[in-house]
C-alpha positions as CSV (number, residue, x, y, z in Angstrom):
1,M,-11.4,14.0,-39.7
2,D,-14.4,12.1,-38.4
3,F,-12.3,9.0,-38.1
4,V,-9.7,10.8,-36.0
5,T,-12.4,12.2,-33.7
6,T,-14.0,8.8,-33.3
7,L,-10.6,7.3,-32.5
8,W,-9.8,10.0,-29.9
9,N,-13.2,9.9,-28.2
10,G,-13.6,6.2,-28.1
11,G,-13.5,4.8,-24.5
12,G,-11.1,2.1,-25.5
13,S,-9.3,3.9,-28.3
14,L,-5.5,3.7,-28.6
15,L,-5.1,7.5,-28.6
16,S,-7.1,7.9,-25.4
17,Y,-4.5,5.9,-23.6
18,V,-1.3,6.6,-25.5
19,V,-1.5,10.4,-25.5
20,P,-2.0,10.8,-21.7
21,F,0.6,8.2,-21.0
22,L,3.2,9.9,-23.2
23,F,2.3,13.3,-21.6
24,V,2.9,11.9,-18.1
25,L,6.0,9.9,-18.9
26,T,7.7,12.7,-20.9
27,I,7.3,15.1,-18.0
28,V,8.8,12.6,-15.5
29,V,11.7,11.5,-17.9
30,F,12.5,15.0,-18.9
31,V,12.8,16.1,-15.2
32,H,14.9,13.1,-14.3
33,E,17.4,13.7,-17.1
34,L,17.4,17.4,-16.5
35,G,18.6,16.7,-13.0
36,H,21.6,14.8,-14.4
37,F,22.1,17.5,-17.1
38,L,22.1,20.5,-14.7
39,V,24.4,19.1,-12.1
40,A,26.8,17.9,-14.9
41,R,26.9,21.4,-16.4
42,W,27.4,22.8,-12.9
43,C,30.4,20.5,-12.4
44,G,31.8,21.6,-15.8
45,V,31.1,18.3,-17.7
46,D,30.4,18.5,-21.4
47,V,27.1,17.0,-22.3
48,K,26.9,15.4,-25.7
49,V,23.3,14.3,-25.9
50,F,20.1,14.9,-24.1
51,S,17.5,12.4,-25.4
52,I,13.9,11.9,-24.7
53,G,13.3,8.3,-26.0
54,F,15.6,5.8,-27.6
55,G,16.4,4.7,-31.1
56,R,16.2,6.8,-34.2
57,E,16.0,10.5,-33.8
58,L,12.7,12.1,-34.9
59,F,13.8,15.7,-34.4
60,G,16.2,17.8,-32.4
61,F,18.6,20.7,-32.3
62,N,22.1,21.6,-31.0
63,D,22.5,24.3,-28.3
64,R,25.3,26.8,-28.2
65,R,27.5,24.5,-26.1
66,G,27.2,21.6,-28.5
67,T,24.6,19.4,-26.7
68,R,22.2,17.6,-29.0
69,W,18.7,17.8,-27.7
70,R,16.6,15.1,-29.4
71,F,13.3,13.3,-29.4
72,A,13.6,9.7,-30.4
73,L,11.3,7.1,-31.9
74,I,10.8,4.9,-28.8
75,P,9.5,7.2,-26.1
76,L,9.9,4.8,-23.1
77,G,12.6,6.6,-21.2
78,G,15.6,8.8,-22.0
79,Y,19.2,9.5,-21.3
80,V,22.0,12.0,-21.0
81,K,25.3,11.1,-22.6
82,F,28.4,12.8,-21.2
83,S,31.8,13.4,-22.7
84,G,33.9,10.3,-22.2
85,D,30.9,7.9,-21.7
86,A,31.1,4.6,-23.5
87,D,27.4,4.6,-24.1
88,A,24.1,6.2,-23.1
89,A,24.0,4.3,-19.8
90,S,27.5,5.5,-18.7
91,A,28.5,1.8,-18.6
92,G,32.2,2.5,-18.6
93,T,34.4,5.0,-20.5
94,D,35.3,5.4,-24.1
95,S,39.1,5.0,-23.9
96,A,39.6,5.9,-27.6
97,E,37.6,9.1,-27.3
98,L,39.5,10.1,-24.1
99,R,42.9,9.5,-25.8
100,A,41.8,11.7,-28.7
101,M,40.9,14.6,-26.4
102,T,43.0,17.6,-25.5
103,P,43.9,18.0,-21.8
104,E,41.3,20.7,-21.6
105,E,38.6,18.5,-23.2
106,R,39.6,15.6,-21.0
107,A,39.2,17.7,-17.9
108,R,35.5,18.4,-18.9
109,S,34.8,14.7,-19.4
110,F,32.7,12.7,-17.0
111,P,35.4,10.1,-16.0
112,A,37.8,12.9,-15.1
113,Q,35.5,14.2,-12.3
114,S,36.0,13.4,-8.6
115,I,34.0,10.6,-7.0
116,G,31.8,13.2,-5.2
117,E,31.1,15.0,-8.4
118,R,30.2,11.9,-10.4
119,A,28.0,10.7,-7.5
120,A,26.2,14.1,-7.4
121,I,25.6,13.9,-11.1
122,V,24.2,10.4,-10.9
123,A,22.1,11.1,-7.8
124,A,20.6,14.3,-9.3
125,G,18.2,12.4,-11.5
126,P,16.3,10.6,-8.8
127,I,16.5,13.7,-6.6
128,A,14.9,15.8,-9.4
129,N,12.1,13.2,-9.5
130,F,11.4,13.7,-5.8
131,L,11.6,17.5,-6.1
132,L,9.1,17.3,-9.0
133,A,6.6,15.4,-6.9
134,I,7.0,17.8,-4.0
135,L,6.5,20.7,-6.3
136,I,3.3,19.2,-7.9
137,F,1.7,18.2,-4.6
138,G,2.6,21.5,-2.9
139,A,1.6,23.7,-5.8
140,T,-1.8,21.9,-6.1
141,V,-2.8,22.6,-2.5
142,Y,-1.4,26.1,-2.6
143,A,-3.4,27.0,-5.7
144,F,-6.7,25.1,-5.0
145,G,-6.7,24.2,-1.3
146,K,-7.4,20.8,-0.1
147,P,-11.0,19.5,0.4
148,V,-11.2,17.8,3.8
149,L,-13.9,15.5,5.0
150,A,-14.1,15.0,8.8
151,P,-13.3,11.5,9.9
152,R,-16.8,10.9,11.2
153,V,-18.6,7.6,11.0
154,D,-21.9,7.9,9.2
155,R,-22.9,4.3,9.1
156,V,-21.4,1.0,10.4
157,V,-21.6,-1.9,8.0
158,A,-23.4,-4.9,9.5
159,G,-21.0,-7.8,10.4
160,S,-17.9,-5.6,9.8
161,A,-14.8,-5.2,12.0
162,A,-16.1,-1.8,13.0
163,E,-19.4,-3.3,14.3
164,R,-17.5,-6.1,16.2
165,A,-15.3,-3.4,17.8
166,G,-18.3,-1.3,18.9
167,L,-17.9,1.7,16.6
168,Q,-21.1,3.7,16.3
169,S,-22.7,6.1,13.9
170,G,-21.7,9.7,14.8
171,D,-18.3,8.7,16.2
172,L,-15.5,11.2,15.3
173,V,-12.1,9.6,14.9
174,I,-9.5,11.6,16.8
175,S,-6.4,9.4,16.5
176,I,-5.1,5.9,15.4
177,E,-2.2,4.4,17.3
178,G,-1.5,7.8,18.8
179,R,-1.3,9.4,15.4
180,P,-3.8,12.4,15.1
181,V,-6.3,12.0,12.3
182,K,-7.6,15.1,10.6
183,S,-9.6,13.7,7.6
184,F,-11.5,10.7,6.5
185,A,-9.0,10.2,3.7
186,E,-6.1,10.2,6.2
187,M,-8.0,7.6,8.3
188,Q,-8.4,5.4,5.3
189,R,-4.7,5.6,4.5
190,V,-3.7,4.4,7.9
191,I,-6.3,1.6,8.1
192,S,-5.8,0.3,4.5
193,A,-2.0,-0.1,5.1
194,R,-2.5,-2.2,8.3
195,P,-4.8,-5.2,7.7
196,D,-5.0,-7.9,10.3
197,E,-3.4,-5.6,12.9
198,T,-5.3,-4.5,16.0
199,L,-5.3,-0.7,16.0
200,S,-6.1,1.5,19.0
201,I,-8.6,4.1,17.7
202,V,-9.6,7.1,19.8
203,V,-13.1,8.5,19.0
204,D,-15.1,11.4,20.2
205,R,-18.6,10.0,21.1
206,A,-21.0,12.7,22.1
207,G,-18.2,14.7,23.8
208,S,-16.5,11.8,25.5
209,L,-13.2,10.3,24.4
210,L,-13.2,6.5,24.0
211,T,-10.5,4.1,23.0
212,V,-11.7,1.3,20.7
213,P,-9.5,-1.6,19.5
214,V,-10.3,-2.4,15.9
215,T,-8.7,-5.1,13.6
216,P,-9.1,-4.2,9.9
217,A,-10.1,-7.1,7.7
218,L,-7.9,-8.0,4.7
219,V,-9.8,-7.6,1.4
220,E,-8.8,-7.7,-2.2
221,Q,-10.0,-5.0,-4.5
222,N,-9.7,-4.8,-8.3
223,T,-8.0,-1.6,-9.5
224,P,-6.6,-0.4,-12.8
225,L,-3.2,-1.5,-11.4
226,G,-4.5,-5.0,-10.5
227,K,-5.6,-6.6,-7.2
228,Q,-4.7,-4.6,-4.1
229,R,-4.8,-6.1,-0.6
230,L,-6.2,-3.5,1.8
231,G,-7.4,-3.2,5.3
232,V,-11.0,-2.2,5.8
233,V,-13.1,-1.8,8.9
234,G,-16.6,-1.3,7.4
235,I,-17.6,2.3,8.0
236,Q,-19.1,4.8,5.6
237,A,-18.1,8.5,5.5
238,S,-20.3,11.3,6.8
239,R,-22.7,12.8,4.2
240,Q,-23.3,16.0,6.2
241,P,-22.2,19.1,4.2
242,S,-21.0,20.6,7.5
243,D,-18.3,17.9,7.7
244,W,-16.7,19.2,4.5
245,T,-14.2,22.0,4.6
246,T,-11.6,23.4,2.2
247,Q,-8.2,23.9,3.9
248,H,-5.9,26.5,2.4
249,Y,-2.2,26.6,2.9
250,G,0.5,29.2,2.7
251,L,3.7,28.8,0.8
252,L,5.7,27.1,3.6
253,E,2.7,24.9,4.6
254,S,2.2,23.9,1.0
255,A,5.8,22.8,0.7
256,Q,5.3,20.7,3.9
257,V,2.3,19.1,2.4
258,G,4.3,18.4,-0.8
259,I,7.0,16.7,1.3
260,S,4.5,14.8,3.3
261,E,2.6,13.5,0.3
262,T,5.9,12.5,-1.5
263,W,7.1,10.7,1.6
264,Y,3.7,8.8,1.8
265,V,4.3,7.4,-1.7
266,V,7.8,6.4,-0.7
267,E,6.6,4.8,2.5
268,R,3.8,2.8,0.8
269,T,6.2,1.7,-1.9
270,Y,8.7,0.2,0.5
271,D,5.9,-1.2,2.6
272,Y,4.6,-3.1,-0.4
273,L,8.1,-4.3,-1.4
274,S,8.9,-5.6,2.1
275,K,5.5,-7.4,2.2
276,L,6.2,-8.8,-1.3
277,V,9.5,-10.2,-0.2
278,S,7.9,-11.8,2.9
279,G,5.1,-13.2,0.8
280,R,2.3,-11.0,2.3
281,E,1.7,-9.2,-1.0
282,S,1.0,-10.3,-4.5
283,V,3.0,-9.5,-7.6
284,D,-0.2,-8.4,-9.3
285,Q,0.5,-4.8,-8.5
286,L,3.8,-4.7,-10.3
287,S,3.0,-2.8,-13.4
288,G,4.7,-1.9,-16.7
289,P,4.0,0.5,-19.5
290,I,0.7,-1.1,-20.6
291,R,-1.0,-0.7,-17.3
292,I,0.5,2.7,-16.7
293,A,-0.9,3.8,-20.1
294,Q,-4.3,2.3,-19.1
295,V,-4.3,4.2,-15.8
296,S,-3.2,7.4,-17.6
297,G,-6.2,7.1,-19.9
298,V,-8.7,6.5,-17.1
299,V,-7.3,9.4,-15.1
300,A,-7.4,11.7,-18.1
301,H,-11.0,10.8,-18.8
302,N,-12.2,11.1,-15.2
303,S,-10.0,13.9,-13.7
304,G,-8.6,15.8,-16.7
305,L,-5.3,17.7,-16.7
306,M,-4.9,18.1,-13.0
307,G,-5.4,14.4,-12.5
308,L,-2.7,13.6,-15.0
309,I,-0.3,16.1,-13.3
310,N,-0.9,14.4,-10.0
311,L,-0.3,11.0,-11.6
312,A,2.9,12.4,-12.9
313,A,3.9,13.2,-9.3
314,I,3.2,9.7,-8.2
315,L,5.0,8.1,-11.2
316,S,8.0,10.5,-10.6
317,V,8.4,9.2,-7.1
318,S,8.3,5.6,-8.4
319,I,10.9,6.2,-11.1
320,G,13.1,8.0,-8.6
321,L,12.9,5.1,-6.2
322,M,13.4,2.5,-8.9
323,N,16.5,4.3,-10.2
324,L,18.0,4.2,-6.7
325,F,17.9,0.4,-6.5
326,P,21.5,-0.9,-6.3
327,I,21.4,-2.6,-9.7
328,P,24.1,-1.9,-12.3
329,M,22.7,0.1,-15.3
330,L,20.5,2.1,-12.8
331,D,21.6,5.2,-11.0
332,G,21.8,3.2,-7.7
333,G,24.2,0.7,-9.3
334,H,26.5,3.5,-10.3
335,L,26.4,4.9,-6.8
336,V,27.4,1.5,-5.4
337,F,30.4,1.4,-7.8
338,Y,31.4,4.9,-6.6
339,A,31.1,3.8,-3.0
340,I,33.3,0.8,-3.6
341,E,35.8,3.1,-5.4
342,A,35.8,5.5,-2.4
343,V,36.5,2.6,0.0
344,R,39.2,0.9,-2.2
345,G,40.9,4.0,-3.3
346,R,40.5,2.9,-6.9
347,P,37.7,1.8,-9.2
348,L,36.7,-1.7,-9.9
349,S,38.4,-3.2,-13.0
350,D,36.8,-2.6,-16.3
351,R,36.1,-6.4,-16.5
352,A,34.3,-6.4,-13.1
353,Q,32.3,-3.4,-14.1
354,E,31.4,-4.9,-17.5
355,I,30.2,-8.1,-15.8
356,G,28.2,-6.0,-13.3
357,F,26.5,-4.0,-16.1
358,R,25.6,-7.1,-18.0
359,L,24.1,-8.7,-15.0
360,G,22.2,-5.4,-14.3
361,L,21.0,-5.3,-17.9
362,G,19.8,-8.8,-17.6
363,L,17.9,-8.1,-14.4
364,V,16.3,-5.0,-15.9
365,L,15.2,-6.8,-19.0
366,M,13.8,-9.7,-16.9
367,L,11.8,-7.2,-14.8
368,M,10.5,-5.5,-17.9
369,L,9.4,-8.8,-19.4
370,F,7.7,-9.8,-16.2
371,V,5.8,-6.6,-15.7
372,T,4.7,-6.6,-19.3
373,W,3.5,-10.2,-18.9
374,N,1.6,-9.0,-15.8
375,D,0.1,-6.2,-17.8
376,L,-1.1,-8.5,-20.5
377,L,-2.7,-10.9,-18.0
378,H,-4.5,-7.9,-16.5
379,V,-5.7,-6.6,-19.8
380,R,-6.9,-10.1,-20.7
381,S,-8.9,-10.3,-17.5
382,L,-10.8,-7.2,-18.5
383,L,-11.8,-8.5,-21.9
């Protein structure tokens, strides 16, 4: 028993990373697959398997409609297998199974549904991920409120972009590029995302409004997810207790906050990807299971359950976005095939779809190998 306690409490222990990681990942995967499952049931499709994880089943049960709910040995994902699917990825149809079905059973198979119904079933997984994030972000501020620090400058760092621009201690930031700023955190978000861009910042200085052009400097910071390139201006937040407030929200306002926070994650993700393509960002931030597990352990240790739940919201958005990429094997690839079918009036040939799925599988495996290698390099740098 002492060994287990030591293993759990150790700062670098395996369990201190694995357990929070599996907690977060299981929530996100379950909700994603539940989206597919619920819309499929709503469309009248028979669901054969609902699996959390891959490989050999550890335990499970059958519900009254014949679906096998299972937990499998490799917990890095999951799937829902519909009647008529060739495999867990819905990569084609099982012709032999379809021929053996009665007309009634065939009508409840996935391939027998209309293009719109199949697209809805496929899109439901990523949509469920976005809804989960909105729910978590919104429920958090509804239950606990949101601590808000006024965007006031306490001190200007010598030699910084803020000093060169003429910002002064006591300045209260009102807006950046015409966008109202209500908190120091919101100001940091805007500035960090726009390094080397001259920003028009309106400040309240002793009751007078002034417009100050500031160009955030580009800096690299080490984070659990690797090096991040951020814009900084060199100011410190106010330390006055009077600048701290707790903002409370009603139900509708909380939902709006949830949508806003979810959209922020989407926006930052696509901003990073666009900069990655143009060479303005590094691949260091592309992370796989190892670094996500590391981050989960750090968050669990520093922020507890609520921190993990908020991490699940961020990861849920990321998984929802990733699954919408137009790559065969992913939900986005299926949607592309359905769009082509809708335009052509008939699906692509089985051969064309098979080639597409093989290429998609190759791309996904290459990406997994790359991010895992990235993770290993990151872990090595910490040793």
